[in-house]
PDB file of N, CA, C and O in Angstrom, chain B, residues numbered from 101:
ATOM      1  N   MET B 101       0.546  25.642   2.041  1.00  0.00           N
ATOM      2  CA  MET B 101      -0.715  25.125   1.527  1.00  0.00           C
ATOM      3  C   MET B 101      -1.836  25.665   2.416  1.00  0.00           C
ATOM      4  O   MET B 101      -1.775  25.571   3.642  1.00  0.00           O
ATOM      5  N   ASP B 102      -2.854  26.229   1.779  1.00  0.00           N
ATOM      6  CA  ASP B 102      -3.962  26.750   2.577  1.00  0.00           C
ATOM      7  C   ASP B 102      -4.808  25.587   3.112  1.00  0.00           C
ATOM      8  O   ASP B 102      -4.772  24.485   2.565  1.00  0.00           O
ATOM      9  N   PRO B 103      -5.565  25.839   4.182  1.00  0.00           N
ATOM     10  CA  PRO B 103      -6.325  24.747   4.826  1.00  0.00           C
ATOM     11  C   PRO B 103      -7.285  24.013   3.892  1.00  0.00           C
ATOM     12  O   PRO B 103      -7.400  22.790   3.968  1.00  0.00           O
ATOM     13  N   ALA B 104      -7.976  24.739   3.013  1.00  0.00           N
ATOM     14  CA  ALA B 104      -8.923  24.083   2.106  1.00  0.00           C
ATOM     15  C   ALA B 104      -8.192  23.153   1.140  1.00  0.00           C
ATOM     16  O   ALA B 104      -8.647  22.041   0.870  1.00  0.00           O
ATOM     17  N   GLN B 105      -7.068  23.614   0.630  1.00  0.00           N
ATOM     18  CA  GLN B 105      -6.278  22.787  -0.279  1.00  0.00           C
ATOM     19  C   GLN B 105      -5.718  21.574   0.475  1.00  0.00           C
ATOM     20  O   GLN B 105      -5.657  20.472  -0.071  1.00  0.00           O
ATOM     21  N   GLY B 106      -5.319  21.783   1.709  1.00  0.00           N
ATOM     22  CA  GLY B 106      -4.826  20.689   2.532  1.00  0.00           C
ATOM     23  C   GLY B 106      -5.882  19.624   2.760  1.00  0.00           C
ATOM     24  O   GLY B 106      -5.584  18.430   2.721  1.00  0.00           O
ATOM     25  N   GLU B 107      -7.120  20.052   2.998  1.00  0.00           N
ATOM     26  CA  GLU B 107      -8.216  19.107   3.194  1.00  0.00           C
ATOM     27  C   GLU B 107      -8.478  18.302   1.923  1.00  0.00           C
ATOM     28  O   GLU B 107      -8.736  17.100   1.984  1.00  0.00           O
ATOM     29  N   LYS B 108      -8.410  18.969   0.776  1.00  0.00           N
ATOM     30  CA  LYS B 108      -8.607  18.274  -0.501  1.00  0.00           C
ATOM     31  C   LYS B 108      -7.494  17.252  -0.724  1.00  0.00           C
ATOM     32  O   LYS B 108      -7.742  16.136  -1.181  1.00  0.00           O
ATOM     33  N   PHE B 109      -6.265  17.650  -0.395  1.00  0.00           N
ATOM     34  CA  PHE B 109      -5.141  16.734  -0.549  1.00  0.00           C
ATOM     35  C   PHE B 109      -5.320  15.505   0.333  1.00  0.00           C
ATOM     36  O   PHE B 109      -5.120  14.378  -0.121  1.00  0.00           O
ATOM     37  N   ILE B 110      -5.696  15.716   1.585  1.00  0.00           N
ATOM     38  CA  ILE B 110      -5.888  14.589   2.511  1.00  0.00           C
ATOM     39  C   ILE B 110      -6.994  13.670   2.008  1.00  0.00           C
ATOM     40  O   ILE B 110      -6.866  12.449   2.099  1.00  0.00           O
ATOM     41  N   ALA B 111      -8.077  14.234   1.481  1.00  0.00           N
ATOM     42  CA  ALA B 111      -9.167  13.411   0.950  1.00  0.00           C
ATOM     43  C   ALA B 111      -8.682  12.554  -0.217  1.00  0.00           C
ATOM     44  O   ALA B 111      -9.002  11.368  -0.294  1.00  0.00           O
ATOM     45  N   LYS B 112      -7.912  13.152  -1.121  1.00  0.00           N
ATOM     46  CA  LYS B 112      -7.365  12.402  -2.257  1.00  0.00           C
ATOM     47  C   LYS B 112      -6.380  11.337  -1.781  1.00  0.00           C
ATOM     48  O   LYS B 112      -6.356  10.224  -2.306  1.00  0.00           O
ATOM     49  N   LEU B 113      -5.580  11.683  -0.800  1.00  0.00           N
ATOM     50  CA  LEU B 113      -4.613  10.731  -0.246  1.00  0.00           C
ATOM     51  C   LEU B 113      -5.332   9.525   0.349  1.00  0.00           C
ATOM     52  O   LEU B 113      -4.919   8.387   0.126  1.00  0.00           O
ATOM     53  N   LYS B 114      -6.397   9.761   1.098  1.00  0.00           N
ATOM     54  CA  LYS B 114      -7.155   8.660   1.691  1.00  0.00           C
ATOM     55  C   LYS B 114      -7.777   7.776   0.615  1.00  0.00           C
ATOM     56  O   LYS B 114      -7.754   6.550   0.723  1.00  0.00           O
ATOM     57  N   GLU B 115      -8.327   8.395  -0.412  1.00  0.00           N
ATOM     58  CA  GLU B 115      -8.918   7.641  -1.525  1.00  0.00           C
ATOM     59  C   GLU B 115      -7.852   6.784  -2.216  1.00  0.00           C
ATOM     60  O   GLU B 115      -8.080   5.612  -2.514  1.00  0.00           O
ATOM     61  N   SER B 116      -6.712   7.376  -2.459  1.00  0.00           N
ATOM     62  CA  SER B 116      -5.609   6.672  -3.096  1.00  0.00           C
ATOM     63  C   SER B 116      -5.127   5.515  -2.229  1.00  0.00           C
ATOM     64  O   SER B 116      -4.864   4.423  -2.733  1.00  0.00           O
ATOM     65  N   GLN B 117      -5.014   5.749  -0.948  1.00  0.00           N
ATOM     66  CA  GLN B 117      -4.528   4.717  -0.036  1.00  0.00           C
ATOM     67  C   GLN B 117      -5.493   3.540   0.031  1.00  0.00           C
ATOM     68  O   GLN B 117      -5.066   2.387   0.084  1.00  0.00           O
ATOM     69  N   ARG B 118      -6.778   3.823   0.028  1.00  0.00           N
ATOM     70  CA  ARG B 118      -7.778   2.739   0.038  1.00  0.00           C
ATOM     71  C   ARG B 118      -7.665   1.884  -1.227  1.00  0.00           C
ATOM     72  O   ARG B 118      -7.757   0.658  -1.168  1.00  0.00           O
ATOM     73  N   SER B 119      -7.466   2.537  -2.358  1.00  0.00           N
ATOM     74  CA  SER B 119      -7.296   1.807  -3.618  1.00  0.00           C
ATOM     75  C   SER B 119      -6.012   0.990  -3.604  1.00  0.00           C
ATOM     76  O   SER B 119      -5.985  -0.148  -4.073  1.00  0.00           O
ATOM     77  N   TRP B 120      -4.956   1.573  -3.068  1.00  0.00           N
ATOM     78  CA  TRP B 120      -3.679   0.861  -3.002  1.00  0.00           C
ATOM     79  C   TRP B 120      -3.796  -0.381  -2.121  1.00  0.00           C
ATOM     80  O   TRP B 120      -3.244  -1.430  -2.456  1.00  0.00           O
ATOM     81  N   ILE B 121      -4.498  -0.275  -1.016  1.00  0.00           N
ATOM     82  CA  ILE B 121      -4.679  -1.430  -0.124  1.00  0.00           C
ATOM     83  C   ILE B 121      -5.402  -2.551  -0.857  1.00  0.00           C
ATOM     84  O   ILE B 121      -5.043  -3.719  -0.710  1.00  0.00           O
ATOM     85  N   LYS B 122      -6.420  -2.206  -1.649  1.00  0.00           N
ATOM     86  CA  LYS B 122      -7.123  -3.224  -2.439  1.00  0.00           C
ATOM     87  C   LYS B 122      -6.169  -3.881  -3.427  1.00  0.00           C
ATOM     88  O   LYS B 122      -6.194  -5.100  -3.595  1.00  0.00           O
ATOM     89  N   LEU B 123      -5.337  -3.093  -4.074  1.00  0.00           N
ATOM     90  CA  LEU B 123      -4.347  -3.636  -5.012  1.00  0.00           C
ATOM     91  C   LEU B 123      -3.386  -4.577  -4.288  1.00  0.00           C
ATOM     92  O   LEU B 123      -3.142  -5.695  -4.743  1.00  0.00           O
ATOM     93  N   ARG B 124      -2.849  -4.124  -3.173  1.00  0.00           N
ATOM     94  CA  ARG B 124      -1.918  -4.950  -2.389  1.00  0.00           C
ATOM     95  C   ARG B 124      -2.573  -6.268  -1.983  1.00  0.00           C
ATOM     96  O   ARG B 124      -1.964  -7.333  -2.078  1.00  0.00           O
ATOM     97  N   ASP B 125      -3.816  -6.177  -1.532  1.00  0.00           N
ATOM     98  CA  ASP B 125      -4.506  -7.363  -1.036  1.00  0.00           C
ATOM     99  C   ASP B 125      -4.927  -8.333  -2.141  1.00  0.00           C
ATOM    100  O   ASP B 125      -5.301  -9.470  -1.850  1.00  0.00           O
ATOM    101  N   THR B 126      -4.872  -7.908  -3.391  1.00  0.00           N
ATOM    102  CA  THR B 126      -5.117  -8.832  -4.497  1.00  0.00           C
ATOM    103  C   THR B 126      -3.811  -9.289  -5.137  1.00  0.00           C
ATOM    104  O   THR B 126      -3.726 -10.414  -5.628  1.00  0.00           O
ATOM    105  N   ASP B 127      -2.797  -8.434  -5.138  1.00  0.00           N
ATOM    106  CA  ASP B 127      -1.506  -8.799  -5.727  1.00  0.00           C
ATOM    107  C   ASP B 127      -0.753  -9.833  -4.900  1.00  0.00           C
ATOM    108  O   ASP B 127      -0.163 -10.759  -5.456  1.00  0.00           O
ATOM    109  N   CYS B 128      -0.766  -9.688  -3.598  1.00  0.00           N
ATOM    110  CA  CYS B 128       0.023 -10.601  -2.766  1.00  0.00           C
ATOM    111  C   CYS B 128      -0.469 -12.048  -2.846  1.00  0.00           C
ATOM    112  O   CYS B 128       0.363 -12.948  -2.964  1.00  0.00           O
ATOM    113  N   PRO B 129      -1.759 -12.315  -2.789  1.00  0.00           N
ATOM    114  CA  PRO B 129      -2.196 -13.704  -2.989  1.00  0.00           C
ATOM    115  C   PRO B 129      -1.872 -14.223  -4.394  1.00  0.00           C
ATOM    116  O   PRO B 129      -1.679 -15.424  -4.584  1.00  0.00           O
ATOM    117  N   LEU B 130      -1.814 -13.329  -5.363  1.00  0.00           N
ATOM    118  CA  LEU B 130      -1.422 -13.742  -6.703  1.00  0.00           C
ATOM    119  C   LEU B 130       0.029 -14.232  -6.708  1.00  0.00           C
ATOM    120  O   LEU B 130       0.351 -15.218  -7.371  1.00  0.00           O
ATOM    121  N   GLU B 131       0.892 -13.549  -5.975  1.00  0.00           N
ATOM    122  CA  GLU B 131       2.292 -13.986  -5.872  1.00  0.00           C
ATOM    123  C   GLU B 131       2.411 -15.360  -5.214  1.00  0.00           C
ATOM    124  O   GLU B 131       3.335 -16.118  -5.509  1.00  0.00           O
ATOM    125  N   ALA B 132       1.480 -15.674  -4.330  1.00  0.00           N
ATOM    126  CA  ALA B 132       1.534 -16.943  -3.594  1.00  0.00           C
ATOM    127  C   ALA B 132       0.594 -17.993  -4.189  1.00  0.00           C
ATOM    128  O   ALA B 132       0.320 -19.014  -3.558  1.00  0.00           O
ATOM    129  N   PHE B 133       0.108 -17.743  -5.388  1.00  0.00           N
ATOM    130  CA  PHE B 133      -0.929 -18.584  -5.999  1.00  0.00           C
ATOM    131  C   PHE B 133      -0.591 -20.067  -6.041  1.00  0.00           C
ATOM    132  O   PHE B 133      -1.459 -20.901  -5.788  1.00  0.00           O
ATOM    133  N   GLU B 134       0.641 -20.406  -6.351  1.00  0.00           N
ATOM    134  CA  GLU B 134       1.002 -21.811  -6.524  1.00  0.00           C
ATOM    135  C   GLU B 134       1.325 -22.518  -5.207  1.00  0.00           C
ATOM    136  O   GLU B 134       1.670 -23.699  -5.197  1.00  0.00           O
ATOM    137  N   ILE B 135       1.210 -21.789  -4.102  1.00  0.00           N
ATOM    138  CA  ILE B 135       1.500 -22.374  -2.786  1.00  0.00           C
ATOM    139  C   ILE B 135       0.171 -22.659  -2.094  1.00  0.00           C
ATOM    140  O   ILE B 135      -0.752 -21.847  -2.155  1.00  0.00           O
ATOM    141  N   GLU B 136       0.076 -23.790  -1.449  1.00  0.00           N
ATOM    142  CA  GLU B 136      -1.161 -24.166  -0.761  1.00  0.00           C
ATOM    143  C   GLU B 136      -1.462 -23.176   0.374  1.00  0.00           C
ATOM    144  O   GLU B 136      -0.614 -22.892   1.219  1.00  0.00           O
ATOM    145  N   VAL B 137      -2.690 -22.669   0.361  1.00  0.00           N
ATOM    146  CA  VAL B 137      -3.122 -21.720   1.387  1.00  0.00           C
ATOM    147  C   VAL B 137      -2.982 -22.352   2.765  1.00  0.00           C
ATOM    148  O   VAL B 137      -3.334 -23.514   2.964  1.00  0.00           O
ATOM    149  N   GLY B 138      -2.469 -21.580   3.708  1.00  0.00           N
ATOM    150  CA  GLY B 138      -2.310 -22.059   5.071  1.00  0.00           C
ATOM    151  C   GLY B 138      -0.937 -22.655   5.363  1.00  0.00           C
ATOM    152  O   GLY B 138      -0.558 -22.800   6.526  1.00  0.00           O
ATOM    153  N   LYS B 139      -0.204 -22.993   4.336  1.00  0.00           N
ATOM    154  CA  LYS B 139       1.143 -23.531   4.538  1.00  0.00           C
ATOM    155  C   LYS B 139       2.076 -22.395   4.950  1.00  0.00           C
ATOM    156  O   LYS B 139       1.855 -21.246   4.569  1.00  0.00           O
ATOM    157  N   PRO B 140       3.113 -22.705   5.723  1.00  0.00           N
ATOM    158  CA  PRO B 140       4.051 -21.659   6.145  1.00  0.00           C
ATOM    159  C   PRO B 140       4.636 -20.872   4.965  1.00  0.00           C
ATOM    160  O   PRO B 140       4.820 -19.659   5.061  1.00  0.00           O
ATOM    161  N   ALA B 141       4.925 -21.550   3.867  1.00  0.00           N
ATOM    162  CA  ALA B 141       5.488 -20.852   2.698  1.00  0.00           C
ATOM    163  C   ALA B 141       4.498 -19.838   2.136  1.00  0.00           C
ATOM    164  O   ALA B 141       4.891 -18.769   1.669  1.00  0.00           O
ATOM    165  N   TYR B 142       3.213 -20.180   2.183  1.00  0.00           N
ATOM    166  CA  TYR B 142       2.177 -19.256   1.711  1.00  0.00           C
ATOM    167  C   TYR B 142       2.163 -18.006   2.588  1.00  0.00           C
ATOM    168  O   TYR B 142       2.193 -16.883   2.086  1.00  0.00           O
ATOM    169  N   GLU B 143       2.117 -18.212   3.886  1.00  0.00           N
ATOM    170  CA  GLU B 143       2.076 -17.080   4.823  1.00  0.00           C
ATOM    171  C   GLU B 143       3.328 -16.217   4.702  1.00  0.00           C
ATOM    172  O   GLU B 143       3.249 -14.989   4.755  1.00  0.00           O
ATOM    173  N   THR B 144       4.472 -16.855   4.542  1.00  0.00           N
ATOM    174  CA  THR B 144       5.728 -16.115   4.388  1.00  0.00           C
ATOM    175  C   THR B 144       5.714 -15.298   3.105  1.00  0.00           C
ATOM    176  O   THR B 144       6.129 -14.140   3.104  1.00  0.00           O
ATOM    177  N   THR B 145       5.245 -15.882   2.023  1.00  0.00           N
ATOM    178  CA  THR B 145       5.183 -15.178   0.744  1.00  0.00           C
ATOM    179  C   THR B 145       4.256 -13.977   0.834  1.00  0.00           C
ATOM    180  O   THR B 145       4.588 -12.898   0.342  1.00  0.00           O
ATOM    181  N   ILE B 146       3.104 -14.150   1.454  1.00  0.00           N
ATOM    182  CA  ILE B 146       2.160 -13.044   1.625  1.00  0.00           C
ATOM    183  C   ILE B 146       2.792 -11.950   2.481  1.00  0.00           C
ATOM    184  O   ILE B 146       2.737 -10.772   2.129  1.00  0.00           O
ATOM    185  N   SER B 147       3.386 -12.336   3.593  1.00  0.00           N
ATOM    186  CA  SER B 147       4.000 -11.351   4.494  1.00  0.00           C
ATOM    187  C   SER B 147       5.132 -10.590   3.816  1.00  0.00           C
ATOM    188  O   SER B 147       5.248  -9.375   3.974  1.00  0.00           O
ATOM    189  N   ASN B 148       5.957 -11.292   3.071  1.00  0.00           N
ATOM    190  CA  ASN B 148       7.061 -10.637   2.358  1.00  0.00           C
ATOM    191  C   ASN B 148       6.534  -9.673   1.303  1.00  0.00           C
ATOM    192  O   ASN B 148       7.077  -8.583   1.122  1.00  0.00           O
ATOM    193  N   CYS B 149       5.496 -10.069   0.621  1.00  0.00           N
ATOM    194  CA  CYS B 149       4.885  -9.209  -0.391  1.00  0.00           C
ATOM    195  C   CYS B 149       4.322  -7.944   0.249  1.00  0.00           C
ATOM    196  O   CYS B 149       4.556  -6.841  -0.244  1.00  0.00           O
ATOM    197  N   ILE B 150       3.591  -8.098   1.329  1.00  0.00           N
ATOM    198  CA  ILE B 150       3.013  -6.939   2.024  1.00  0.00           C
ATOM    199  C   ILE B 150       4.115  -6.002   2.505  1.00  0.00           C
ATOM    200  O   ILE B 150       4.009  -4.784   2.362  1.00  0.00           O
ATOM    201  N   ALA B 151       5.160  -6.568   3.068  1.00  0.00           N
ATOM    202  CA  ALA B 151       6.274  -5.743   3.552  1.00  0.00           C
ATOM    203  C   ALA B 151       6.943  -4.994   2.404  1.00  0.00           C
ATOM    204  O   ALA B 151       7.219  -3.800   2.518  1.00  0.00           O
ATOM    205  N   ARG B 152       7.203  -5.691   1.302  1.00  0.00           N
ATOM    206  CA  ARG B 152       7.858  -5.068   0.156  1.00  0.00           C
ATOM    207  C   ARG B 152       6.994  -3.955  -0.444  1.00  0.00           C
ATOM    208  O   ARG B 152       7.472  -2.851  -0.704  1.00  0.00           O
ATOM    209  N   MET B 153       5.713  -4.269  -0.658  1.00  0.00           N
ATOM    210  CA  MET B 153       4.824  -3.277  -1.255  1.00  0.00           C
ATOM    211  C   MET B 153       4.631  -2.082  -0.325  1.00  0.00           C
ATOM    212  O   MET B 153       4.528  -0.947  -0.790  1.00  0.00           O
ATOM    213  N   SER B 154       4.583  -2.324   0.965  1.00  0.00           N
ATOM    214  CA  SER B 154       4.425  -1.232   1.934  1.00  0.00           C
ATOM    215  C   SER B 154       5.640  -0.319   1.936  1.00  0.00           C
ATOM    216  O   SER B 154       5.506   0.902   2.024  1.00  0.00           O
ATOM    217  N   LEU B 155       6.814  -0.905   1.841  1.00  0.00           N
ATOM    218  CA  LEU B 155       8.031  -0.107   1.771  1.00  0.00           C
ATOM    219  C   LEU B 155       8.041   0.733   0.494  1.00  0.00           C
ATOM    220  O   LEU B 155       8.371   1.919   0.528  1.00  0.00           O
ATOM    221  N   GLU B 156       7.681   0.121  -0.621  1.00  0.00           N
ATOM    222  CA  GLU B 156       7.610   0.852  -1.889  1.00  0.00           C
ATOM    223  C   GLU B 156       6.596   1.990  -1.802  1.00  0.00           C
ATOM    224  O   GLU B 156       6.842   3.090  -2.295  1.00  0.00           O
ATOM    225  N   ARG B 157       5.469   1.720  -1.179  1.00  0.00           N
ATOM    226  CA  ARG B 157       4.428   2.755  -1.035  1.00  0.00           C
ATOM    227  C   ARG B 157       4.925   3.886  -0.154  1.00  0.00           C
ATOM    228  O   ARG B 157       4.670   5.055  -0.444  1.00  0.00           O
ATOM    229  N   SER B 158       5.618   3.561   0.900  1.00  0.00           N
ATOM    230  CA  SER B 158       6.155   4.574   1.802  1.00  0.00           C
ATOM    231  C   SER B 158       7.133   5.496   1.078  1.00  0.00           C
ATOM    232  O   SER B 158       7.091   6.713   1.255  1.00  0.00           O
ATOM    233  N   VAL B 159       7.995   4.926   0.280  1.00  0.00           N
ATOM    234  CA  VAL B 159       8.954   5.723  -0.498  1.00  0.00           C
ATOM    235  C   VAL B 159       8.197   6.639  -1.453  1.00  0.00           C
ATOM    236  O   VAL B 159       8.525   7.819  -1.575  1.00  0.00           O
ATOM    237  N   TYR B 160       7.196   6.103  -2.121  1.00  0.00           N
ATOM    238  CA  TYR B 160       6.386   6.893  -3.045  1.00  0.00           C
ATOM    239  C   TYR B 160       5.706   8.059  -2.325  1.00  0.00           C
ATOM    240  O   TYR B 160       5.760   9.198  -2.788  1.00  0.00           O
ATOM    241  N   LEU B 161       5.071   7.768  -1.200  1.00  0.00           N
ATOM    242  CA  LEU B 161       4.368   8.820  -0.462  1.00  0.00           C
ATOM    243  C   LEU B 161       5.330   9.896   0.040  1.00  0.00           C
ATOM    244  O   LEU B 161       5.003  11.083   0.029  1.00  0.00           O
ATOM    245  N   ASP B 162       6.500   9.481   0.473  1.00  0.00           N
ATOM    246  CA  ASP B 162       7.511  10.453   0.915  1.00  0.00           C
ATOM    247  C   ASP B 162       7.862  11.419  -0.209  1.00  0.00           C
ATOM    248  O   ASP B 162       8.124  12.596   0.040  1.00  0.00           O
ATOM    249  N   LYS B 163       7.869  10.930  -1.436  1.00  0.00           N
ATOM    250  CA  LYS B 163       8.226  11.769  -2.576  1.00  0.00           C
ATOM    251  C   LYS B 163       7.125  12.750  -2.968  1.00  0.00           C
ATOM    252  O   LYS B 163       7.413  13.848  -3.444  1.00  0.00           O
ATOM    253  N   ILE B 164       5.873  12.364  -2.772  1.00  0.00           N
ATOM    254  CA  ILE B 164       4.788  13.232  -3.245  1.00  0.00           C
ATOM    255  C   ILE B 164       4.177  14.127  -2.173  1.00  0.00           C
ATOM    256  O   ILE B 164       3.484  15.092  -2.494  1.00  0.00           O
ATOM    257  N   LEU B 165       4.425  13.818  -0.915  1.00  0.00           N
ATOM    258  CA  LEU B 165       3.818  14.618   0.138  1.00  0.00           C
ATOM    259  C   LEU B 165       4.411  16.030   0.160  1.00  0.00           C
ATOM    260  O   LEU B 165       5.623  16.215   0.053  1.00  0.00           O
ATOM    261  N   PRO B 166       3.540  17.001   0.298  1.00  0.00           N
ATOM    262  CA  PRO B 166       4.056  18.374   0.414  1.00  0.00           C
ATOM    263  C   PRO B 166       4.955  18.517   1.645  1.00  0.00           C
ATOM    264  O   PRO B 166       4.826  17.762   2.609  1.00  0.00           O
ATOM    265  N   ASP B 167       5.840  19.465   1.603  1.00  0.00           N
ATOM    266  CA  ASP B 167       6.790  19.666   2.698  1.00  0.00           C
ATOM    267  C   ASP B 167       6.126  19.968   4.028  1.00  0.00           C
ATOM    268  O   ASP B 167       6.743  19.776   5.076  1.00  0.00           O
ATOM    269  N   VAL B 168       4.894  20.433   4.015  1.00  0.00           N
ATOM    270  CA  VAL B 168       4.208  20.782   5.264  1.00  0.00           C
ATOM    271  C   VAL B 168       3.766  19.557   6.043  1.00  0.00           C
ATOM    272  O   VAL B 168       3.419  19.676   7.218  1.00  0.00           O
ATOM    273  N   TYR B 169       3.768  18.374   5.423  1.00  0.00           N
ATOM    274  CA  TYR B 169       3.301  17.164   6.123  1.00  0.00           C
ATOM    275  C   TYR B 169       4.467  16.367   6.612  1.00  0.00           C
ATOM    276  O   TYR B 169       4.283  15.316   7.225  1.00  0.00           O
TER     277      TYR B 169
END
């Protein structure tokens, strides 16, 4: 990959990652909606959701990243 193309890829990756973080940060509280905020079960549900979604995102990124990265 030439340097200019690499820079474009990194810019798109950063944009995508920012959008994904917003999605994660709205989806996880939705999963914990019926649990009272601040309760241990709420925090556990949020943490488990973040961990699961992060693992899924990592697998996805591993699949799409060019071999040079």
